[in-house]
N, CA and C atoms of all chains as a GROMACS GRO file, in nm:
protein
  567
    1UNK      N    1   8.764   8.033   8.067
    1UNK     CA    2   8.815   8.031   7.931
    1UNK      C    3   8.795   7.892   7.869
    2UNK      N    4   8.826   7.787   7.944
    2UNK     CA    5   8.798   7.654   7.888
    2UNK      C    6   8.922   7.576   7.852
    3UNK      N    7   8.900   7.458   7.801
    3UNK     CA    8   9.008   7.366   7.776
    3UNK      C    9   9.050   7.376   7.631
    4UNK      N   10   9.180   7.389   7.604
    4UNK     CA   11   9.227   7.394   7.467
    4UNK      C   12   9.368   7.340   7.461
    5UNK      N   13   9.405   7.281   7.349
    5UNK     CA   14   9.542   7.234   7.332
    5UNK      C   15   9.616   7.339   7.252
    6UNK      N   16   9.723   7.395   7.309
    6UNK     CA   17   9.796   7.500   7.240
    6UNK      C   18   9.944   7.468   7.240
    7UNK      N   19  10.021   7.550   7.167
    7UNK     CA   20  10.164   7.525   7.157
    7UNK      C   21  10.242   7.577   7.276
    8UNK      N   22  10.207   7.700   7.319
    8UNK     CA   23  10.282   7.760   7.430
    8UNK      C   24  10.198   7.869   7.493
    9UNK      N   25  10.217   7.889   7.624
    9UNK     CA   26  10.159   8.007   7.688
    9UNK      C   27  10.270   8.079   7.761
   10UNK      N   28  10.260   8.212   7.760
   10UNK     CA   29  10.356   8.292   7.838
   10UNK      C   30  10.275   8.359   7.947
   11UNK      N   31  10.314   8.333   8.072
   11UNK     CA   32  10.238   8.384   8.186
   11UNK      C   33  10.320   8.488   8.261
   12UNK      N   34  10.253   8.591   8.318
   12UNK     CA   35  10.326   8.695   8.391
   12UNK      C   36  10.350   8.654   8.536
   13UNK      N   37  10.451   8.572   8.561
   13UNK     CA   38  10.476   8.529   8.698
   13UNK      C   39  10.545   8.641   8.776
   14UNK      N   40  10.536   8.635   8.908
   14UNK     CA   41  10.601   8.739   8.990
   14UNK      C   42  10.751   8.738   8.967
   15UNK      N   43  10.805   8.625   8.921
   15UNK     CA   44  10.949   8.618   8.895
   15UNK      C   45  10.983   8.659   8.752
   16UNK      N   46  10.882   8.701   8.675
   16UNK     CA   47  10.908   8.743   8.536
   16UNK      C   48  10.822   8.666   8.438
   17UNK      N   49  10.830   8.701   8.311
   17UNK     CA   50  10.750   8.631   8.210
   17UNK      C   51  10.800   8.487   8.201
   18UNK      N   52  10.706   8.393   8.209
   18UNK     CA   53  10.745   8.253   8.210
   18UNK      C   54  10.683   8.183   8.091
   19UNK      N   55  10.763   8.121   8.007
   19UNK     CA   56  10.710   8.049   7.892
   19UNK      C   57  10.683   7.905   7.932
   20UNK      N   58  10.564   7.855   7.899
   20UNK     CA   59  10.527   7.719   7.936
   20UNK      C   60  10.502   7.639   7.809
   21UNK      N   61  10.581   7.533   7.790
   21UNK     CA   62  10.567   7.447   7.673
   21UNK      C   63  10.522   7.310   7.720
   22UNK      N   64  10.471   7.226   7.629
   22UNK     CA   65  10.437   7.090   7.670
   22UNK      C   66  10.561   7.023   7.727
   23UNK      N   67  10.544   6.950   7.837
   23UNK     CA   68  10.659   6.883   7.898
   23UNK      C   69  10.724   6.967   8.006
   24UNK      N   70  10.667   7.086   8.034
   24UNK     CA   71  10.722   7.171   8.139
   24UNK      C   72  10.715   7.098   8.273
   25UNK      N   73  10.815   7.121   8.357
   25UNK     CA   74  10.816   7.058   8.489
   25UNK      C   75  10.696   7.110   8.569
   26UNK      N   76  10.642   7.025   8.655
   26UNK     CA   77  10.526   7.064   8.735
   26UNK      C   78  10.564   7.180   8.825
   27UNK      N   79  10.484   7.287   8.822
   27UNK     CA   80  10.519   7.410   8.894
   27UNK      C   81  10.391   7.478   8.940
   28UNK      N   82  10.400   7.549   9.050
   28UNK     CA   83  10.292   7.642   9.086
   28UNK      C   84  10.360   7.778   9.091
   29UNK      N   85  10.303   7.876   9.022
   29UNK     CA   86  10.364   8.009   9.026
   29UNK      C   87  10.258   8.111   9.056
   30UNK      N   88  10.297   8.215   9.132
   30UNK     CA   89  10.204   8.326   9.158
   30UNK      C   90  10.218   8.424   9.042
   31UNK      N   91  10.105   8.479   8.996
   31UNK     CA   92  10.108   8.573   8.885
   31UNK      C   93  10.098   8.716   8.936
   32UNK      N   94  10.162   8.807   8.864
   32UNK     CA   95  10.145   8.949   8.894
   32UNK      C   96  10.060   9.009   8.782
   33UNK      N   97  10.006   9.130   8.800
   33UNK     CA   98   9.925   9.189   8.693
   33UNK      C   99  10.009   9.198   8.566
   34UNK      N  100   9.958   9.142   8.455
   34UNK     CA  101  10.037   9.143   8.333
   34UNK      C  102   9.969   9.067   8.222
   35UNK      N  103  10.044   9.050   8.113
   35UNK     CA  104   9.986   8.992   7.992
   35UNK      C  105  10.008   8.842   7.986
   36UNK      N  106   9.902   8.772   7.953
   36UNK     CA  107   9.908   8.628   7.931
   36UNK      C  108   9.896   8.610   7.781
   37UNK      N  109   9.994   8.543   7.716
   37UNK     CA  110   9.975   8.521   7.572
   37UNK      C  111   9.971   8.373   7.541
   38UNK      N  112   9.873   8.338   7.458
   38UNK     CA  113   9.848   8.199   7.421
   38UNK      C  114   9.887   8.182   7.275
   39UNK      N  115   9.987   8.095   7.249
   39UNK     CA  116  10.038   8.079   7.114
   39UNK      C  117   9.992   7.947   7.056
   40UNK      N  118   9.928   7.956   6.938
   40UNK     CA  119   9.886   7.833   6.872
   40UNK      C  120   9.915   7.848   6.724
   41UNK      N  121  10.009   7.771   6.674
   41UNK     CA  122  10.048   7.785   6.534
   41UNK      C  123  10.104   7.924   6.514
   42UNK      N  124  10.045   7.998   6.419
   42UNK     CA  125  10.093   8.133   6.395
   42UNK      C  126  10.014   8.238   6.469
   43UNK      N  127   9.914   8.194   6.547
   43UNK     CA  128   9.827   8.292   6.612
   43UNK      C  129   9.863   8.309   6.757
   44UNK      N  130   9.851   8.434   6.804
   44UNK     CA  131   9.872   8.463   6.946
   44UNK      C  132   9.751   8.538   6.998
   45UNK      N  133   9.696   8.490   7.108
   45UNK     CA  134   9.585   8.564   7.171
   45UNK      C  135   9.635   8.616   7.304
   46UNK      N  136   9.613   8.747   7.327
   46UNK     CA  137   9.665   8.805   7.451
   46UNK      C  138   9.552   8.847   7.543
   47UNK      N  139   9.576   8.824   7.673
   47UNK     CA  140   9.480   8.864   7.776
   47UNK      C  141   9.556   8.938   7.884
   48UNK      N  142   9.486   9.029   7.954
   48UNK     CA  143   9.548   9.090   8.070
   48UNK      C  144   9.491   9.023   8.193
   49UNK      N  145   9.583   8.977   8.280
   49UNK     CA  146   9.541   8.905   8.400
   49UNK      C  147   9.564   8.995   8.521
   50UNK      N  148   9.462   9.006   8.611
   50UNK     CA  149   9.477   9.101   8.721
   50UNK      C  150   9.572   9.048   8.829
   51UNK      N  151   9.570   8.921   8.853
   51UNK     CA  152   9.662   8.855   8.947
   51UNK      C  153   9.611   8.712   8.956
   52UNK      N  154   9.683   8.624   9.021
   52UNK     CA  155   9.633   8.487   9.031
   52UNK      C  156   9.748   8.388   9.037
   53UNK      N  157   9.720   8.267   8.988
   53UNK     CA  158   9.820   8.161   8.994
   53UNK      C  159   9.820   8.081   8.865
   54UNK      N  160   9.931   8.015   8.838
   54UNK     CA  161   9.931   7.916   8.731
   54UNK      C  162   9.977   7.784   8.792
   55UNK      N  163   9.900   7.680   8.768
   55UNK     CA  164   9.938   7.544   8.811
   55UNK      C  165   9.979   7.469   8.686
   56UNK      N  166  10.105   7.426   8.681
   56UNK     CA  167  10.146   7.345   8.568
   56UNK      C  168  10.157   7.203   8.619
   57UNK      N  169  10.077   7.114   8.558
   57UNK     CA  170  10.073   6.975   8.605
   57UNK      C  171  10.174   6.892   8.528
   58UNK      N  172  10.205   6.773   8.583
   58UNK     CA  173  10.310   6.692   8.523
   58UNK      C  174  10.270   6.640   8.385
   59UNK      N  175  10.139   6.630   8.356
   59UNK     CA  176  10.098   6.572   8.229
   59UNK      C  177  10.077   6.679   8.121
   60UNK      N  178  10.147   6.792   8.133
   60UNK     CA  179  10.139   6.902   8.036
   60UNK      C  180  10.005   6.974   8.035
   61UNK      N  181   9.932   6.967   8.142
   61UNK     CA  182   9.812   7.050   8.157
   61UNK      C  183   9.850   7.170   8.242
   62UNK      N  184   9.801   7.286   8.205
   62UNK     CA  185   9.827   7.403   8.288
   62UNK      C  186   9.694   7.471   8.317
   63UNK      N  187   9.674   7.507   8.443
   63UNK     CA  188   9.554   7.582   8.482
   63UNK      C  189   9.596   7.723   8.516
   64UNK      N  190   9.528   7.820   8.458
   64UNK     CA  191   9.556   7.958   8.494
   64UNK      C  192   9.437   8.010   8.570
   65UNK      N  193   9.462   8.050   8.693
   65UNK     CA  194   9.353   8.096   8.780
   65UNK      C  195   9.369   8.245   8.799
   66UNK      N  196   9.269   8.321   8.756
   66UNK     CA  197   9.277   8.467   8.771
   66UNK      C  198   9.140   8.518   8.808
   67UNK      N  199   9.136   8.622   8.891
   67UNK     CA  200   9.007   8.682   8.925
   67UNK      C  201   8.950   8.752   8.801
   68UNK      N  202   9.036   8.828   8.732
   68UNK     CA  203   8.994   8.895   8.610
   68UNK      C  204   9.096   8.867   8.501
   69UNK      N  205   9.049   8.825   8.385
   69UNK     CA  206   9.138   8.808   8.270
   69UNK      C  207   9.061   8.864   8.152
   70UNK      N  208   9.111   8.973   8.092
   70UNK     CA  209   9.037   9.038   7.984
   70UNK      C  210   9.120   9.042   7.858
   71UNK      N  211   9.056   9.025   7.740
   71UNK     CA  212   9.130   9.045   7.615
   71UNK      C  213   9.177   9.190   7.609
   72UNK      N  214   9.296   9.212   7.551
   72UNK     CA  215   9.355   9.346   7.555
   72UNK      C  216   9.266   9.451   7.490
   73UNK      N  217   9.186   9.411   7.388
   73UNK     CA  218   9.107   9.514   7.321
   73UNK      C  219   8.988   9.561   7.403
   74UNK      N  220   8.967   9.504   7.521
   74UNK     CA  221   8.859   9.555   7.607
   74UNK      C  222   8.908   9.663   7.702
   75UNK      N  223   9.039   9.694   7.696
   75UNK     CA  224   9.095   9.790   7.791
   75UNK      C  225   9.091   9.929   7.729
   76UNK      N  226   9.050  10.028   7.808
   76UNK     CA  227   9.040  10.166   7.761
   76UNK      C  228   9.169  10.239   7.800
   77UNK      N  229   9.245  10.283   7.699
   77UNK     CA  230   9.377  10.344   7.726
   77UNK      C  231   9.366  10.473   7.806
   78UNK      N  232   9.258  10.551   7.781
   78UNK     CA  233   9.246  10.677   7.854
   78UNK      C  234   9.227  10.654   8.003
   79UNK      N  235   9.143  10.554   8.036
   79UNK     CA  236   9.118  10.526   8.177
   79UNK      C  237   9.246  10.478   8.244
   80UNK      N  238   9.329  10.405   8.169
   80UNK     CA  239   9.455  10.356   8.226
   80UNK      C  240   9.546  10.475   8.259
   81UNK      N  241   9.556  10.570   8.164
   81UNK     CA  242   9.641  10.688   8.187
   81UNK      C  243   9.592  10.767   8.308
   82UNK      N  244   9.460  10.788   8.314
   82UNK     CA  245   9.404  10.865   8.425
   82UNK      C  246   9.434  10.796   8.557
   83UNK      N  247   9.416  10.663   8.557
   83UNK     CA  248   9.440  10.586   8.679
   83UNK      C  249   9.584  10.598   8.724
   84UNK      N  250   9.677  10.592   8.626
   84UNK     CA  251   9.819  10.599   8.660
   84UNK      C  252   9.851  10.732   8.727
   85UNK      N  253   9.799  10.842   8.669
   85UNK     CA  254   9.823  10.974   8.727
   85UNK      C  255   9.762  10.982   8.866
   86UNK      N  256   9.638  10.932   8.878
   86UNK     CA  257   9.567  10.940   9.007
   86UNK      C  258   9.643  10.866   9.116
   87UNK      N  259   9.691  10.745   9.087
   87UNK     CA  260   9.758  10.669   9.192
   87UNK      C  261   9.898  10.721   9.222
   88UNK      N  262   9.963  10.780   9.121
   88UNK     CA  263  10.094  10.841   9.149
   88UNK      C  264  10.074  10.955   9.248
   89UNK      N  265   9.965  11.032   9.230
   89UNK     CA  266   9.938  11.140   9.325
   89UNK      C  267   9.904  11.083   9.462
   90UNK      N  268   9.826  10.975   9.462
   90UNK     CA  269   9.788  10.917   9.592
   90UNK      C  270   9.910  10.870   9.669
   91UNK      N  271  10.010  10.820   9.596
   91UNK     CA  272  10.127  10.770   9.667
   91UNK      C  273  10.200  10.884   9.736
   92UNK      N  274  10.206  11.000   9.669
   92UNK     CA  275  10.280  11.109   9.734
   92UNK      C  276  10.202  11.168   9.850
   93UNK      N  277  10.067  11.153   9.848
   93UNK     CA  278   9.992  11.210   9.961
   93UNK      C  279   9.956  11.104  10.065
   94UNK      N  280  10.004  10.980  10.048
   94UNK     CA  281   9.966  10.874  10.141
   94UNK      C  282  10.044  10.886  10.271
   95UNK      N  283   9.977  10.852  10.381
   95UNK     CA  284  10.042  10.863  10.512
   95UNK      C  285  10.066  10.724  10.572
   96UNK      N  286   9.957  10.648  10.594
   96UNK     CA  287   9.976  10.517  10.658
   96UNK      C  288  10.037  10.418  10.560
   97UNK      N  289  10.094  10.311  10.617
   97UNK     CA  290  10.152  10.204  10.534
   97UNK      C  291  10.048  10.146  10.440
   98UNK      N  292   9.925  10.132  10.492
   98UNK     CA  293   9.819  10.071  10.412
   98UNK      C  294   9.786  10.158  10.291
   99UNK      N  295   9.777  10.292  10.314
   99UNK     CA  296   9.747  10.381  10.201
   99UNK      C  297   9.859  10.375  10.098
  100UNK      N  298   9.984  10.370  10.149
  100UNK     CA  299  10.097  10.364  10.055
  100UNK      C  300  10.091  10.236   9.975
  101UNK      N  301  10.058  10.124  10.043
  101UNK     CA  302  10.049   9.995   9.973
  101UNK      C  303   9.941   9.999   9.866
  102UNK      N  304   9.824  10.056   9.902
  102UNK     CA  305   9.715  10.062   9.804
  102UNK      C  306   9.753  10.146   9.684
  103UNK      N  307   9.820  10.260   9.711
  103UNK     CA  308   9.861  10.346   9.601
  103UNK      C  309   9.964  10.276   9.514
  104UNK      N  310  10.056  10.204   9.578
  104UNK     CA  311  10.159  10.132   9.502
  104UNK      C  312  10.096  10.024   9.415
  105UNK      N  313   9.995   9.956   9.470
  105UNK     CA  314   9.925   9.854   9.390
  105UNK      C  315   9.863   9.921   9.268
  106UNK      N  316   9.800  10.037   9.292
  106UNK     CA  317   9.738  10.110   9.181
  106UNK      C  318   9.839  10.143   9.073
  107UNK      N  319   9.957  10.190   9.115
  107UNK     CA  320  10.060  10.223   9.018
  107UNK      C  321  10.106  10.099   8.943
  108UNK      N  322  10.130   9.990   9.016
  108UNK     CA  323  10.176   9.866   8.951
  108UNK      C  324  10.077   9.816   8.848
  109UNK      N  325   9.949   9.812   8.887
  109UNK     CA  326   9.847   9.759   8.796
  109UNK      C  327   9.833   9.847   8.673
  110UNK      N  328   9.828   9.981   8.694
  110UNK     CA  329   9.810  10.069   8.579
  110UNK      C  330   9.932  10.071   8.489
  111UNK      N  331  10.053  10.060   8.547
  111UNK     CA  332  10.172  10.053   8.460
  111UNK      C  333  10.169   9.926   8.379
  112UNK      N  334  10.128   9.816   8.442
  112UNK     CA  335  10.122   9.689   8.369
  112UNK      C  336  10.019   9.697   8.257
  113UNK      N  337   9.904   9.762   8.285
  113UNK     CA  338   9.801   9.778   8.182
  113UNK      C  339   9.857   9.861   8.067
  114UNK      N  340   9.928   9.968   8.103
  114UNK     CA  341   9.987  10.056   8.004
  114UNK      C  342  10.085   9.981   7.914
  115UNK      N  343  10.177   9.903   7.976
  115UNK     CA  344  10.274   9.830   7.892
  115UNK      C  345  10.204   9.725   7.809
  116UNK      N  346  10.094   9.669   7.862
  116UNK     CA  347  10.022   9.568   7.784
  116UNK      C  348   9.967   9.630   7.657
  117UNK      N  349   9.917   9.756   7.668
  117UNK     CA  350   9.856   9.820   7.552
  117UNK      C  351   9.961   9.869   7.454
  118UNK      N  352  10.076   9.912   7.504
  118UNK     CA  353  10.176   9.970   7.415
  118UNK      C  354  10.279   9.868   7.370
  119UNK      N  355  10.295   9.759   7.446
  119UNK     CA  356  10.402   9.662   7.416
  119UNK      C  357  10.374   9.574   7.296
  120UNK      N  358  11.209   7.498  10.717
  120UNK     CA  359  11.242   7.586  10.604
  120UNK      C  360  11.231   7.730  10.646
  121UNK      N  361  11.339   7.804  10.635
  121UNK     CA  362  11.336   7.946  10.670
  121UNK      C  363  11.276   8.026  10.555
  122UNK      N  364  11.254   8.153  10.575
  122UNK     CA  365  11.195   8.234  10.468
  122UNK      C  366  11.298   8.254  10.358
  123UNK      N  367  11.253   8.260  10.233
  123UNK     CA  368  11.346   8.276  10.122
  123UNK      C  369  11.346   8.418  10.066
  124UNK      N  370  11.241   8.452   9.986
  124UNK     CA  371  11.244   8.583   9.919
  124UNK      C  372  11.199   8.694  10.014
  125UNK      N  373  11.214   8.817   9.969
  125UNK     CA  374  11.169   8.931  10.048
  125UNK      C  375  11.016   8.931  10.051
  126UNK      N  376  10.962   8.987  10.157
  126UNK     CA  377  10.816   8.992  10.172
  126UNK      C  378  10.760   9.095  10.073
  127UNK      N  379  10.652   9.067  10.001
  127UNK     CA  380  10.596   9.169   9.911
  127UNK      C  381  10.548   9.290   9.991
  128UNK      N  382  10.551   9.410   9.925
  128UNK     CA  383  10.524   9.533  10.000
  128UNK      C  384  10.384   9.535  10.061
  129UNK      N  385  10.286   9.469   9.994
  129UNK     CA  386  10.152   9.475  10.047
  129UNK      C  387  10.140   9.386  10.171
  130UNK      N  388  10.216   9.276  10.174
  130UNK     CA  389  10.213   9.190  10.293
  130UNK      C  390  10.279   9.263  10.409
  131UNK      N  391  10.386   9.337  10.378
  131UNK     CA  392  10.457   9.412  10.483
  131UNK      C  393  10.366   9.519  10.542
  132UNK      N  394  10.272   9.571  10.462
  132UNK     CA  395  10.181   9.675  10.511
  132UNK      C  396  10.061   9.614  10.582
  133UNK      N  397  10.058   9.482  10.598
  133UNK     CA  398   9.950   9.419  10.672
  133UNK      C  399   9.833   9.372  10.588
  134UNK      N  400   9.849   9.372  10.456
  134UNK     CA  401   9.739   9.330  10.370
  134UNK      C  402   9.751   9.181  10.340
  135UNK      N  403   9.638   9.113  10.326
  135UNK     CA  404   9.644   8.971  10.290
  135UNK      C  405   9.643   8.957  10.138
  136UNK      N  406   9.678   8.836  10.087
  136UNK     CA  407   9.680   8.816   9.943
  136UNK      C  408   9.544   8.839   9.882
  137UNK      N  409   9.440   8.794   9.953
  137UNK     CA  410   9.308   8.803   9.891
  137UNK      C  411   9.263   8.948   9.877
  138UNK      N  412   9.300   9.033   9.976
  138UNK     CA  413   9.268   9.176   9.964
  138UNK      C  414   9.343   9.233   9.845
  139UNK      N  415   9.473   9.198   9.834
  139UNK     CA  416   9.556   9.246   9.724
  139UNK      C  417   9.496   9.206   9.589
  140UNK      N  418   9.458   9.077   9.578
  140UNK     CA  419   9.406   9.027   9.452
  140UNK      C  420   9.275   9.096   9.415
  141UNK      N  421   9.189   9.120   9.516
  141UNK     CA  422   9.062   9.186   9.487
  141UNK      C  423   9.082   9.331   9.447
  142UNK      N  424   9.180   9.399   9.510
  142UNK     CA  425   9.208   9.538   9.469
  142UNK      C  426   9.256   9.539   9.324
  143UNK      N  427   9.348   9.447   9.288
  143UNK     CA  428   9.397   9.442   9.150
  143UNK      C  429   9.282   9.420   9.053
  144UNK      N  430   9.192   9.326   9.087
  144UNK     CA  431   9.082   9.294   8.998
  144UNK      C  432   8.990   9.416   8.980
  145UNK      N  433   8.962   9.488   9.090
  145UNK     CA  434   8.877   9.607   9.080
  145UNK      C  435   8.940   9.714   8.992
  146UNK      N  436   9.072   9.733   9.007
  146UNK     CA  437   9.139   9.835   8.926
  146UNK      C  438   9.130   9.800   8.779
  147UNK      N  439   9.151   9.671   8.746
  147UNK     CA  440   9.143   9.631   8.606
  147UNK      C  441   9.002   9.652   8.553
  148UNK      N  442   8.900   9.616   8.632
  148UNK     CA  443   8.762   9.634   8.587
  148UNK      C  444   8.732   9.778   8.557
  149UNK      N  445   8.787   9.870   8.640
  149UNK     CA  446   8.758  10.011   8.619
  149UNK      C  447   8.824  10.067   8.494
  150UNK      N  448   8.916   9.992   8.434
  150UNK     CA  449   8.983  10.042   8.314
  150UNK      C  450   8.927   9.980   8.187
  151UNK      N  451   8.811   9.918   8.196
  151UNK     CA  452   8.756   9.854   8.076
  151UNK      C  453   8.673   9.950   7.995
  152UNK      N  454   8.658   9.918   7.864
  152UNK     CA  455   8.569   9.997   7.779
  152UNK      C  456   8.426   9.950   7.805
  153UNK      N  457   8.331  10.038   7.771
  153UNK     CA  458   8.192   9.992   7.774
  153UNK      C  459   8.170   9.898   7.657
  154UNK      N  460   8.081   9.801   7.652
  154UNK     CA  461   7.990   9.758   7.758
  154UNK      C  462   8.054   9.664   7.859
  155UNK      N  463   8.183   9.630   7.838
  155UNK     CA  464   8.247   9.533   7.927
  155UNK      C  465   8.251   9.583   8.070
  156UNK      N  466   8.260   9.716   8.085
  156UNK     CA  467   8.274   9.770   8.220
  156UNK      C  468   8.148   9.747   8.302
  157UNK      N  469   8.031   9.768   8.242
  157UNK     CA  470   7.908   9.748   8.318
  157UNK      C  471   7.891   9.601   8.352
  158UNK      N  472   7.930   9.513   8.260
  158UNK     CA  473   7.921   9.369   8.292
  158UNK      C  474   8.013   9.337   8.406
  159UNK      N  475   8.130   9.396   8.405
  159UNK     CA  476   8.230   9.366   8.508
  159UNK      C  477   8.182   9.415   8.644
  160UNK      N  478   8.114   9.531   8.647
  160UNK     CA  479   8.070   9.583   8.776
  160UNK      C  480   7.970   9.489   8.842
  161UNK      N  481   7.894   9.411   8.760
  161UNK     CA  482   7.803   9.315   8.822
  161UNK      C  483   7.884   9.205   8.892
  162UNK      N  484   8.006   9.177   8.843
  162UNK     CA  485   8.086   9.072   8.908
  162UNK      C  486   8.141   9.119   9.041
  163UNK      N  487   8.143   9.248   9.065
  163UNK     CA  488   8.199   9.298   9.190
  163UNK      C  489   8.103   9.284   9.306
  164UNK      N  490   7.974   9.266   9.271
  164UNK     CA  491   7.877   9.262   9.381
  164UNK      C  492   7.893   9.133   9.460
  165UNK      N  493   7.880   9.142   9.591
  165UNK     CA  494   7.879   9.021   9.674
  165UNK      C  495   7.752   9.019   9.755
  166UNK      N  496   7.705   8.901   9.783
  166UNK     CA  497   7.582   8.887   9.860
  166UNK      C  498   7.595   8.760   9.940
  167UNK      N  499   7.610   8.774  10.071
  167UNK     CA  500   7.621   8.652  10.151
  167UNK      C  501   7.568   8.677  10.290
  168UNK      N  502   7.540   8.568  10.364
  168UNK     CA  503   7.491   8.585  10.499
  168UNK      C  504   7.590   8.522  10.596
  169UNK      N  505   7.608   8.588  10.709
  169UNK     CA  506   7.702   8.540  10.810
  169UNK      C  507   7.626   8.514  10.938
  170UNK      N  508   7.655   8.403  11.008
  170UNK     CA  509   7.604   8.392  11.146
  170UNK      C  510   7.717   8.351  11.238
  171UNK      N  511   7.717   8.415  11.354
  171UNK     CA  512   7.813   8.377  11.457
  171UNK      C  513   7.757   8.255  11.532
  172UNK      N  514   7.846   8.167  11.570
  172UNK     CA  515   7.803   8.048  11.644
  172UNK      C  516   7.847   8.059  11.788
  173UNK      N  517   7.755   8.032  11.882
  173UNK     CA  518   7.794   8.023  12.023
  173UNK      C  519   7.731   7.897  12.081
  174UNK      N  520   7.808   7.826  12.164
  174UNK     CA  521   7.759   7.704  12.227
  174UNK      C  522   7.703   7.605  12.126
  175UNK      N  523   7.763   7.596  12.011
  175UNK     CA  524   7.718   7.498  11.913
  175UNK      C  525   7.590   7.535  11.841
  176UNK      N  526   7.542   7.658  11.859
  176UNK     CA  527   7.419   7.698  11.789
  176UNK      C  528   7.443   7.828  11.712
  177UNK      N  529   7.387   7.839  11.592
  177UNK     CA  530   7.405   7.963  11.519
  177UNK      C  531   7.312   8.071  11.572
  178UNK      N  532   7.364   8.195  11.581
  178UNK     CA  533   7.276   8.307  11.615
  178UNK      C  534   7.209   8.357  11.488
  179UNK      N  535   7.130   8.463  11.503
  179UNK     CA  536   7.058   8.514  11.387
  179UNK      C  537   7.157   8.561  11.280
  180UNK      N  538   7.138   8.518  11.156
  180UNK     CA  539   7.233   8.557  11.053
  180UNK      C  540   7.217   8.701  11.009
  181UNK      N  541   7.331   8.763  10.971
  181UNK     CA  542   7.323   8.897  10.910
  181UNK      C  543   7.352   8.880  10.762
  182UNK      N  544   7.281   8.956  10.681
  182UNK     CA  545   7.303   8.947  10.536
  182UNK      C  546   7.391   9.061  10.492
  183UNK      N  547   7.503   9.028  10.423
  183UNK     CA  548   7.593   9.132  10.375
  183UNK      C  549   7.570   9.145  10.225
  184UNK      N  550   7.541   9.262  10.183
  184UNK     CA  551   7.522   9.281  10.040
  184UNK      C  552   7.603   9.403  10.001
  185UNK      N  553   7.723   9.380   9.954
  185UNK     CA  554   7.812   9.493   9.928
  185UNK      C  555   7.797   9.541   9.786
  186UNK      N  556   7.809   9.670   9.768
  186UNK     CA  557   7.816   9.726   9.633
  186UNK      C  558   7.964   9.741   9.599
  187UNK      N  559   7.999   9.770   9.474
  187UNK     CA  560   8.140   9.778   9.436
  187UNK      C  561   8.223   9.874   9.521
  188UNK      N  562   8.168   9.992   9.554
  188UNK     CA  563   8.247  10.083   9.637
  188UNK      C  564   8.244  10.035   9.780
  189UNK      N  565   8.360  10.026   9.844
  189UNK     CA  566   8.360   9.977   9.982
  189UNK      C  567   8.281  10.070  10.071
   0.00000   0.00000   0.00000
């Protein structure tokens, strides 16, 4: 994404939505699938982040590391709905712990995508 | 330092963070609109070579070239 000076970012940390302003204490947080919003003046740009980390440095620099980060308008709502139904079914038919974990991940990611599009 | 929070469900099932993160990324890619989806599928491809080392020498390398579907 690149370097930019902005007013605030809200990141989807595993502990909840975290607002980061200039002067934030240095932190490393793990991110869960969710919406990243970048606020600058009156404009907000939103991205969906698949998972990753945010490093907030002491000098008000923040690095957001994500394997996939897409603008919300690149997400197809129909595919999200289909995925949610598919993984909900997979969870009920899963046997091993690993299958259950994979199905649960599918449900978590698709629900997060869904709330990102509707929220 | 003892453990603090509860273990995430995927770790409890024996999955590592990197496997979890890659699964999340693949799921998100599959929910994209075209043409972004085809571009994203190119990012899923991996191509690398591995060699096992014995006695300080590398053996013949194997080339792994994975497609998006495992």
